C-alpha positions as CSV (number, residue, x, y, z in Angstrom):
1,M,21.9,22.2,11.1
2,S,20.2,21.7,14.0
3,K,19.5,25.7,14.2
4,D,18.3,25.6,10.6
5,L,16.0,22.7,11.5
6,L,14.3,24.5,14.0
7,A,14.0,27.7,12.5
8,R,11.9,25.7,9.6
9,W,10.1,23.7,12.4
10,R,9.0,27.3,14.2
11,A,7.8,28.8,10.5
12,L,5.4,25.6,10.1
13,L,4.3,25.3,13.7
14,P,4.8,28.1,16.0
15,G,4.6,28.2,19.5
16,A,5.4,23.8,19.5
17,D,9.4,24.1,20.1
18,G,9.2,21.2,22.4
19,L,8.1,18.7,19.4
20,G,10.4,20.3,17.1
21,Q,13.0,19.6,19.5
22,E,12.0,15.8,20.6
23,L,11.8,15.3,16.3
24,I,15.2,16.7,15.8
25,A,16.5,14.4,18.6
26,R,14.8,11.7,17.1
27,W,16.5,12.0,13.4
28,S,19.5,12.8,15.6
29,E,20.1,9.0,17.2
30,P,23.6,7.6,16.8
31,H,22.4,4.6,15.1
32,R,21.3,6.3,11.7
33,R,23.5,6.7,9.0
34,Y,21.3,7.8,6.2
35,H,18.2,8.6,7.7
36,T,19.5,11.7,10.0
37,R,19.0,15.3,9.7
38,H,20.5,15.6,6.3
39,H,17.8,13.6,5.1
40,L,15.3,15.3,6.5
41,A,16.6,18.9,5.5
42,A,16.6,17.4,2.0
43,V,13.1,15.9,1.8
44,L,12.0,19.3,3.1
45,A,14.0,21.6,0.8
46,V,12.2,19.7,-2.0
47,I,8.6,20.1,-0.5
48,D,9.3,23.6,-0.2
49,R,11.0,24.0,-3.6
50,Y,7.3,22.3,-4.9
51,A,5.0,23.3,-2.6
52,D,2.4,24.9,-4.9
53,L,2.0,21.9,-6.5
54,A,0.3,20.6,-3.0
55,P,-3.1,21.2,-2.0
56,D,-1.8,20.9,1.3
57,A,1.6,21.6,1.4
58,D,1.8,22.1,5.3
59,A,0.7,18.6,6.0
60,V,2.9,17.6,3.5
61,R,5.7,19.1,5.2
62,L,4.4,17.9,8.8
63,A,4.5,14.2,7.1
64,G,8.2,15.0,6.0
65,W,9.2,15.8,9.4
66,F,7.2,12.7,10.7
67,H,7.9,9.9,8.4
68,D,11.2,8.4,9.8
69,A,10.8,10.0,13.0
70,V,10.7,6.2,14.5
71,Y,13.3,4.6,12.8
72,D,14.6,1.2,14.0
73,P,16.7,-0.8,11.4
74,R,15.7,-4.2,13.1
75,S,11.9,-3.3,12.9
76,G,9.4,-3.7,10.3
77,D,7.2,-1.3,11.2
78,N,8.7,2.2,11.4
79,E,6.2,4.2,9.4
80,E,3.4,2.9,11.1
81,R,5.0,3.9,14.5
82,S,5.9,7.3,12.9
83,A,2.4,7.6,12.0
84,E,0.7,6.8,15.3
85,L,3.7,9.7,16.7
86,A,2.4,12.1,14.4
87,S,-1.6,11.1,15.8
88,N,-0.4,11.6,19.3
89,R,1.9,14.3,19.1
90,L,0.0,16.8,16.7
91,P,-3.5,17.6,18.2
92,A,-1.8,18.8,21.6
93,A,0.3,21.2,19.2
94,G,-2.8,22.8,17.9
95,V,-3.0,21.2,14.4
96,P,-6.7,21.0,12.7
97,A,-7.6,17.4,12.9
98,A,-8.0,17.2,9.4
99,R,-4.6,18.0,8.8
100,V,-3.7,15.8,11.4
101,A,-5.3,13.2,9.5
102,E,-3.8,13.7,6.3
103,T,-0.3,14.0,7.8
104,V,-0.7,10.5,9.3
105,R,-2.2,9.4,6.0
106,L,1.1,10.8,4.2
107,V,3.4,9.0,6.5
108,R,1.7,5.5,6.2
109,L,2.3,6.3,2.6
110,T,6.2,6.4,2.5
111,A,6.0,2.7,3.9
112,G,5.5,1.5,-0.1
113,H,5.7,5.0,-2.1
114,T,2.4,3.9,-3.7
115,V,0.4,6.8,-4.8
116,A,-2.8,6.8,-6.0
117,D,-3.8,8.9,-8.7
118,G,-4.8,12.7,-8.1
119,D,-3.2,12.6,-4.9
120,A,-0.4,15.6,-5.4
121,D,0.0,15.8,-1.3
122,G,0.9,12.1,-1.7
123,A,3.1,12.5,-4.7
124,L,5.0,15.9,-3.4
125,L,5.9,13.5,-0.2
126,A,6.8,10.4,-2.0
127,D,8.8,12.3,-4.5
128,A,10.8,14.1,-2.1
129,D,11.5,11.0,0.2
130,L,12.7,8.8,-3.0
131,A,14.8,12.0,-4.5
132,I,18.2,10.4,-3.5
133,L,17.6,8.0,-6.0
134,A,17.8,10.3,-8.7
135,A,21.7,12.4,-7.2
136,D,24.4,11.6,-9.3
137,R,26.6,8.5,-9.2
138,D,28.7,9.5,-6.3
139,A,26.1,10.6,-4.0
140,Y,23.9,8.0,-4.6
141,D,26.7,5.4,-4.2
142,R,27.0,6.6,-0.6
143,Y,23.5,6.6,0.4
144,A,23.7,2.9,-0.4
145,A,26.5,2.8,1.5
146,A,24.7,4.8,4.3
147,I,21.8,2.1,4.1
148,R,24.3,-0.3,4.2
149,R,26.1,0.5,7.8
150,E,22.2,1.3,9.1
151,Y,21.9,-2.5,8.6
152,A,25.4,-3.7,10.0
153,H,23.7,-5.9,12.2
154,V,22.5,-7.8,8.7
155,P,25.2,-10.6,7.5
156,E,26.1,-10.0,4.0
157,A,24.1,-12.4,2.5
158,A,20.9,-11.9,3.9
159,F,21.6,-7.6,3.6
160,R,22.0,-8.5,-0.4
161,A,18.8,-10.5,-0.8
162,G,16.9,-7.9,1.7
163,R,18.6,-5.3,-0.5
164,S,18.0,-6.6,-3.5
165,G,14.3,-6.9,-3.0
166,V,13.5,-3.4,-1.7
167,L,15.2,-1.9,-5.3
168,E,13.4,-4.7,-7.0
169,G,10.0,-3.1,-5.5
170,L,11.3,0.1,-6.5
171,L,12.1,-0.6,-9.7
172,A,8.7,-2.5,-10.2
173,L,6.8,0.9,-9.5
174,P,5.3,2.2,-12.7
175,A,6.6,5.4,-11.6
176,L,9.4,6.4,-9.5
177,Y,8.5,10.3,-9.7
178,R,4.8,11.5,-10.3
179,I,4.6,15.2,-9.6
180,V,8.1,17.1,-10.1
181,P,9.0,19.1,-13.1
182,H,11.7,17.3,-13.9
183,R,10.1,14.2,-13.3
184,E,11.3,12.5,-16.1
185,E,15.1,13.1,-15.9
186,W,15.0,12.1,-12.4
187,E,13.6,9.0,-13.4
188,V,16.3,8.0,-16.0
189,R,19.0,8.7,-13.4
190,A,17.4,7.1,-10.6
191,R,16.8,3.9,-12.3
192,A,20.4,3.7,-13.9
193,N,21.3,3.8,-10.4
194,L,19.1,1.2,-8.7
195,E,19.7,-1.1,-11.6
196,R,23.6,-0.9,-10.7
197,E,23.1,-1.4,-7.4
198,L,21.0,-3.9,-8.1
199,S,24.0,-5.8,-10.4
200,S,26.7,-5.0,-7.6
201,L,24.1,-7.2,-5.2
202,R,24.0,-10.1,-7.4
């Protein structure tokens, strides 16, 4: 997995192996159960599949790499800290200022997955990050169980309340998917999964 990810990174940003290895190490931290290298690879796969839909696909790819690079289940500012990491690391890797700014903007967008009309870069990143919600029942249940393990430090009642709030927020979005070609099918599966998990938490 790490070798495949490093090859992807080298194709995206040649000559910046140190940064790629740092990011892979972050995604490999032992406290992660869902926000792992497997999630990173899945997000990048969706971005690559539909890269032609984004004006700056490489910024979307970089945002995929950075969007959960900082992940502490006890913290509420992971997206902001991940955005700051991108802002600090990418200029030294030779990434042009405009692409750094777009990458940082996209990472911050993942805090709420609210995408403005016409924001194709943001739409692709958000769709890729939320693709797991449209998985089949078994895969979705594994995802939900992994999220619970990441929050093992949270008592059950508090977790149920907090997780319910997250699911309700997702269900309140006008659309979960904005740009992938099969977004209508994804939407139906995702909302069914979210409603099912929400019911189990109540």
